C-alpha positions as semicolon CSV with decimal commas, in nm:
position;residue;x (nm);y (nm);z (nm)
1;M;-3,056;-13,421;-8,667
2;T;-3,191;-13,123;-8,846
3;A;-3,496;-13,115;-8,615
4;G;-3,280;-13,153;-8,305
5;Y;-3,068;-12,859;-8,404
6;K;-3,381;-12,648;-8,466
7;F;-3,510;-12,728;-8,126
8;L;-3,165;-12,635;-7,970
9;T;-3,186;-12,299;-8,145
10;L;-3,536;-12,246;-8,028
11;L;-3,466;-12,315;-7,675
12;A;-3,148;-12,099;-7,675
13;K;-3,334;-11,812;-7,822
14;G;-3,615;-11,875;-7,588
15;Q;-3,405;-11,772;-7,290
16;I;-3,443;-11,418;-7,398
17;E;-3,770;-11,288;-7,240
18;K;-3,884;-11,050;-7,512
19;S;-3,804;-11,279;-7,803
20;P;-4,056;-11,435;-8,033
21;E;-3,925;-11,775;-7,931
22;H;-3,981;-11,713;-7,573
23;S;-4,351;-11,607;-7,631
24;E;-4,397;-11,922;-7,840
25;I;-4,263;-12,147;-7,567
26;L;-4,497;-11,981;-7,311
27;R;-4,800;-12,031;-7,532
28;H;-4,721;-12,395;-7,586
29;L;-4,681;-12,459;-7,213
30;Q;-4,995;-12,287;-7,137
31;K;-5,183;-12,471;-7,398
32;R;-5,051;-12,798;-7,257
33;N;-5,153;-12,714;-6,907
34;E;-5,516;-12,629;-7,032
35;T;-5,527;-12,966;-7,220
36;A;-5,402;-13,159;-6,917
37;D;-5,656;-12,983;-6,688
38;F;-5,938;-13,068;-6,931
39;S;-5,822;-13,436;-6,949
40;R;-5,824;-13,459;-6,568
41;L;-6,180;-13,324;-6,554
42;I;-6,286;-13,587;-6,800
43;Q;-6,111;-13,875;-6,625
44;P;-5,991;-13,795;-6,275
45;H;-5,666;-13,955;-6,168
46;K;-5,731;-14,249;-5,930
47;K;-5,506;-14,237;-5,631
48;G;-5,334;-14,557;-5,540
49;P;-5,346;-14,696;-5,179
50;S;-5,168;-14,496;-4,926
51;K;-4,812;-14,615;-4,858
52;Q;-4,897;-14,635;-4,488
53;W;-5,154;-14,906;-4,561
54;R;-4,963;-15,121;-4,804
55;N;-4,869;-15,466;-4,708
56;P;-4,505;-15,472;-4,561
57;P;-4,248;-15,635;-4,768
58;L;-4,150;-15,998;-4,694
59;L;-3,784;-15,900;-4,637
60;T;-3,627;-15,579;-4,510
61;K;-3,264;-15,475;-4,590
62;V;-3,078;-15,419;-4,270
63;S;-2,725;-15,376;-4,405
64;A;-2,573;-15,032;-4,418
65;P;-2,465;-14,871;-4,754
66;G;-2,145;-15,011;-4,890
67;E;-2,168;-15,335;-4,689
68;F;-2,257;-15,674;-4,815
69;P;-2,628;-15,696;-4,842
70;K;-2,827;-15,858;-4,563
71;Y;-3,202;-15,905;-4,520
72;E;-3,430;-16,005;-4,234
73;P;-3,795;-16,106;-4,235
74;T;-4,011;-15,792;-4,176
75;V;-4,311;-15,913;-3,979
76;R;-4,288;-16,298;-4,034
77;P;-4,323;-16,545;-3,883
78;L;-4,658;-16,442;-3,747
79;P;-4,765;-16,565;-3,400
80;K;-5,025;-16,824;-3,392
81;T;-5,280;-16,560;-3,261
82;A;-5,250;-16,337;-3,573
83;F;-5,412;-16,576;-3,826
84;V;-5,679;-16,831;-3,867
85;G;-5,626;-17,206;-3,940
86;E;-5,302;-17,406;-3,939
87;R;-4,953;-17,254;-4,009
88;K;-4,826;-17,352;-4,344
89;V;-4,459;-17,350;-4,414
90;P;-4,359;-17,143;-4,722
91;V;-4,213;-17,348;-5,018
92;F;-3,901;-17,242;-5,205
93;G;-3,918;-17,162;-5,573
94;H;-3,651;-17,074;-5,817
95;T;-3,643;-16,908;-6,156
96;A;-3,454;-17,033;-6,454
97;E;-3,180;-16,769;-6,358
98;L;-3,158;-16,925;-6,015
99;M;-3,334;-16,637;-5,829
100;S;-3,508;-16,787;-5,521
101;F;-3,845;-16,676;-5,395
102;L;-4,105;-16,796;-5,149
103;R;-4,448;-16,945;-5,236
104;I;-4,662;-16,857;-4,932
105;K;-5,005;-16,901;-5,072
106;K;-5,199;-17,012;-5,386
107;P;-5,262;-16,880;-5,636
108;Q;-4,945;-16,689;-5,665
109;P;-5,014;-16,321;-5,599
110;E;-4,994;-16,098;-5,917
111;N;-4,742;-15,857;-5,757
112;L;-4,508;-16,139;-5,685
113;S;-4,528;-16,253;-6,048
114;R;-4,469;-15,889;-6,170
115;S;-4,169;-15,850;-5,940
116;L;-3,999;-16,175;-6,054
117;G;-4,064;-16,079;-6,415
118;A;-3,906;-15,732;-6,366
119;K;-3,603;-15,868;-6,193
120;T;-3,559;-16,139;-6,450
121;A;-3,582;-15,895;-6,738
122;R;-3,327;-15,651;-6,564
123;F;-3,088;-15,940;-6,506
124;R;-3,107;-16,069;-6,874
125;E;-3,065;-15,715;-7,012
126;T;-2,752;-15,681;-6,794
127;I;-2,615;-16,008;-6,930
128;H;-2,691;-15,903;-7,286
129;T;-2,530;-15,565;-7,243
130;T;-2,208;-15,723;-7,087
131;K;-2,181;-15,966;-7,382
132;R;-2,241;-15,678;-7,631
133;V;-1,942;-15,479;-7,484
134;D;-1,719;-15,779;-7,551
135;T;-1,847;-15,873;-7,897
136;E;-1,895;-15,517;-8,041
137;L;-1,770;-15,229;-7,841
138;F;-1,405;-15,327;-7,804
139;S;-1,347;-15,376;-8,163
140;A;-1,531;-15,037;-8,237
141;A;-1,317;-14,882;-7,969
142;A;-0,990;-15,007;-8,125
143;S;-1,105;-14,877;-8,455
144;E;-1,195;-14,537;-8,312
145;D;-0,863;-14,505;-8,138
146;L;-0,680;-14,610;-8,466
147;W;-0,880;-14,343;-8,650
148;D;-0,782;-14,079;-8,405
149;G;-0,423;-14,171;-8,439
150;I;-0,446;-14,128;-8,807
151;M;-0,618;-13,788;-8,787
152;H;-0,367;-13,679;-8,515
153;R;-0,084;-13,750;-8,745
154;L;-0,242;-13,567;-9,031
155;L;-0,315;-13,266;-8,822
156;H;0,044;-13,267;-8,685
157;A;0,195;-13,293;-9,035
158;N;-0,015;-12,976;-9,150
159;G;0,077;-12,789;-8,835
160;D;-0,292;-12,784;-8,741
161;T;-0,356;-12,816;-8,360
162;V;-0,728;-12,719;-8,346
163;G;-0,842;-13,081;-8,346
164;E;-0,553;-13,226;-8,169
165;R;-0,635;-13,505;-7,931
166;R;-0,522;-13,525;-7,563
167;D;-0,239;-13,771;-7,530
168;G;-0,260;-14,055;-7,264
169;P;-0,397;-14,413;-7,254
170;L;-0,658;-14,322;-6,992
171;E;-0,830;-14,099;-7,249
172;S;-0,866;-14,360;-7,517
173;F;-1,187;-14,513;-7,643
174;Y;-1,045;-14,856;-7,549
175;F;-1,007;-14,766;-7,180
176;S;-1,355;-14,611;-7,171
177;T;-1,483;-14,949;-7,305
178;T;-1,276;-15,134;-7,037
179;L;-1,455;-14,924;-6,767
180;T;-1,789;-14,999;-6,929
181;K;-1,748;-15,360;-6,917
182;A;-1,611;-15,347;-6,545
183;W;-1,935;-15,139;-6,458
184;W;-2,169;-15,402;-6,602
185;E;-1,971;-15,681;-6,458
186;M;-1,981;-15,521;-6,115
187;K;-2,362;-15,471;-6,162
188;L;-2,405;-15,842;-6,230
189;L;-2,196;-15,914;-5,912
190;R;-2,423;-15,685;-5,711
191;I;-2,724;-15,856;-5,843
192;N;-2,579;-16,193;-5,745
193;E;-2,487;-16,077;-5,404
194;D;-2,836;-15,945;-5,347
195;W;-3,002;-16,266;-5,462
196;M;-2,769;-16,470;-5,229
197;A;-2,856;-16,247;-4,932
198;R;-3,228;-16,265;-4,997
199;S;-3,194;-16,651;-5,035
200;E;-3,036;-16,664;-4,696
201;A;-3,301;-16,469;-4,534
202;Q;-3,573;-16,676;-4,695
203;S;-3,411;-16,999;-4,584
204;K;-3,407;-16,850;-4,240
205;L;-3,776;-16,767;-4,250
206;V;-3,857;-17,118;-4,363
207;E;-3,657;-17,276;-4,083
208;Q;-3,847;-17,048;-3,829
209;E;-4,186;-17,133;-3,978
210;R;-4,106;-17,502;-3,974
211;T;-3,998;-17,494;-3,616
212;L;-4,310;-17,305;-3,510
213;T;-4,532;-17,555;-3,704
214;Q;-4,382;-17,848;-3,517
215;E;-4,412;-17,668;-3,183
216;E;-4,773;-17,582;-3,249
217;K;-4,861;-17,945;-3,340
218;Q;-4,689;-18,080;-3,032
219;S;-4,870;-17,833;-2,805
220;G;-5,211;-17,889;-2,964
221;V;-5,300;-17,519;-2,972
222;G;-5,651;-17,480;-3,110
223;P;-5,758;-17,243;-3,391
224;T;-5,765;-16,871;-3,328
225;D;-6,091;-16,676;-3,321
226;P;-6,119;-16,486;-3,654
227;K;-6,194;-16,146;-3,468
228;V;-5,909;-16,191;-3,236
229;A;-5,663;-16,289;-3,519
230;K;-5,780;-15,978;-3,714
231;E;-5,709;-15,746;-3,427
232;N;-5,376;-15,903;-3,347
233;L;-5,266;-15,873;-3,711
234;H;-5,369;-15,511;-3,718
235;Q;-5,165;-15,442;-3,409
236;I;-4,857;-15,602;-3,563
237;L;-4,902;-15,404;-3,893
238;A;-4,970;-15,083;-3,698
239;E;-4,643;-15,132;-3,501
240;Y;-4,449;-15,197;-3,823
241;R;-4,583;-14,878;-3,980
242;R;-4,510;-14,678;-3,667
243;K;-4,146;-14,783;-3,676
244;Q;-4,132;-14,710;-4,051
245;T;-4,273;-14,361;-3,979
246;E;-4,018;-14,290;-3,701
247;L;-3,730;-14,414;-3,911
248;E;-3,840;-14,191;-4,206
249;R;-3,874;-13,888;-3,979
250;E;-3,531;-13,959;-3,818
251;T;-3,375;-13,977;-4,166
252;E;-3,540;-13,645;-4,263
253;E;-3,427;-13,466;-3,944
254;N;-3,069;-13,589;-3,977
255;G;-3,058;-13,477;-4,339
256;T;-2,950;-13,822;-4,453
257;N;-2,987;-13,890;-4,828
258;P;-3,076;-14,248;-4,886
259;F;-2,957;-14,228;-5,234
260;Q;-2,590;-14,278;-5,298
261;D;-2,415;-14,221;-5,641
262;P;-2,277;-14,576;-5,737
263;F;-2,001;-14,416;-5,937
264;W;-1,869;-14,262;-5,614
265;S;-1,891;-14,568;-5,406
266;P;-1,553;-14,688;-5,260
267;R;-1,589;-15,026;-5,423
268;W;-1,621;-14,872;-5,778
269;L;-1,343;-14,615;-5,722
270;K;-1,112;-14,888;-5,598
271;K;-1,186;-15,095;-5,911
272;V;-1,129;-14,789;-6,140
273;E;-0,792;-14,735;-5,977
274;K;-0,685;-15,090;-6,032
275;L;-0,795;-15,071;-6,397
276;E;-0,603;-14,751;-6,446
277;I;-0,286;-14,911;-6,316
278;E;-0,334;-15,217;-6,543
279;E;-0,412;-14,998;-6,845
280;L;-0,076;-14,789;-6,783
281;E;0,118;-15,123;-6,755
282;Q;-0,030;-15,278;-7,070
283;N;-0,060;-14,966;-7,284
284;G;0,290;-14,989;-7,426
285;K;0,214;-15,313;-7,627
286;R;-0,130;-15,192;-7,740
287;Q;0,017;-14,853;-7,842
288;G;0,289;-15,033;-8,036
289;R;0,035;-15,242;-8,238
290;Q;-0,164;-14,930;-8,312
291;N;0,139;-14,731;-8,431
292;K;0,237;-15,019;-8,652
293;K;-0,114;-14,998;-8,823
294;I;-0,065;-14,620;-8,859
295;R;0,258;-14,671;-9,025
296;E;0,093;-14,936;-9,259
297;F;-0,172;-14,683;-9,345
298;F;0,077;-14,430;-9,458
299;G;0,284;-14,687;-9,654
300;E;0,578;-14,682;-9,421
301;D;0,604;-15,062;-9,388
302;E;0,666;-15,346;-9,618
303;H;0,348;-15,484;-9,783
304;A;0,182;-15,161;-9,680
305;E;-0,004;-15,103;-9,999
306;S;-0,203;-15,418;-9,989
307;R;-0,277;-15,365;-9,621
308;R;-0,376;-15,011;-9,687
309;R;-0,630;-15,125;-9,946
310;N;-0,771;-15,362;-9,698
311;F;-0,799;-15,100;-9,444
312;H;-0,989;-14,862;-9,684
313;E;-1,223;-15,166;-9,757
314;K;-1,315;-15,190;-9,390
315;W;-1,392;-14,824;-9,356
């Protein structure tokens, strides 16, 4: 904490142009730039593949913001003339968390394994955090509110209003923890809805591939020439990239921001409003229990002395 306060002091004084702290910060930034430039000369940064030439995603989200998620296959199923050999129907796969995915070729691509691992880790972390709110934060929040109640009474008794708290159940630590739990539960719900939507789109794609496989076997269509297949595939991908470029240009011209603050989503605001109503309805009983504990702490209840000792032992 001491080091943190020193940095805050340095940055605050550094806002004055002619101060020694300001000069020190400028020297430090200049030195970092020189070091960074030297490092780039030794080992140039390798540019990744252009976004325009990356393989398109298997599924594309077509639902509008705020709607239930919906996905459609991006370019698949490919026509027979866009690949060499027989059509192979993708195989469903599932993780231990029941997240579905498609195995299209062997061996499994590295980027697919990496994506599944990242989504699994994010899901498990969300589960762990939600459980932690129940097992740890609620009890800690109740203790914080009780401590605030005791301090509020002591300040009020001494006529000191400097540190006086704001009254109201919606300003309590307990209600903040309630909102925290609701947020993580909603995040889990959104993950589940997204997985369901992806699973439906994958199932639709598998059925389309299976239907085309049967039709191609019945028609007896021969294999496609490799050069022709390559040209047709390039045309399909070029058309996809052209549409993506037009969509990005249209979004930029309209000034549409693809990012939406989840804390301002109608769904979350409606949930918060519901929780506020429930908190106001249930606060009387909870406040009564807290007031009783405060009276016990100050020895205003029977058997208060023993309970007061127990309270001090917990703290």
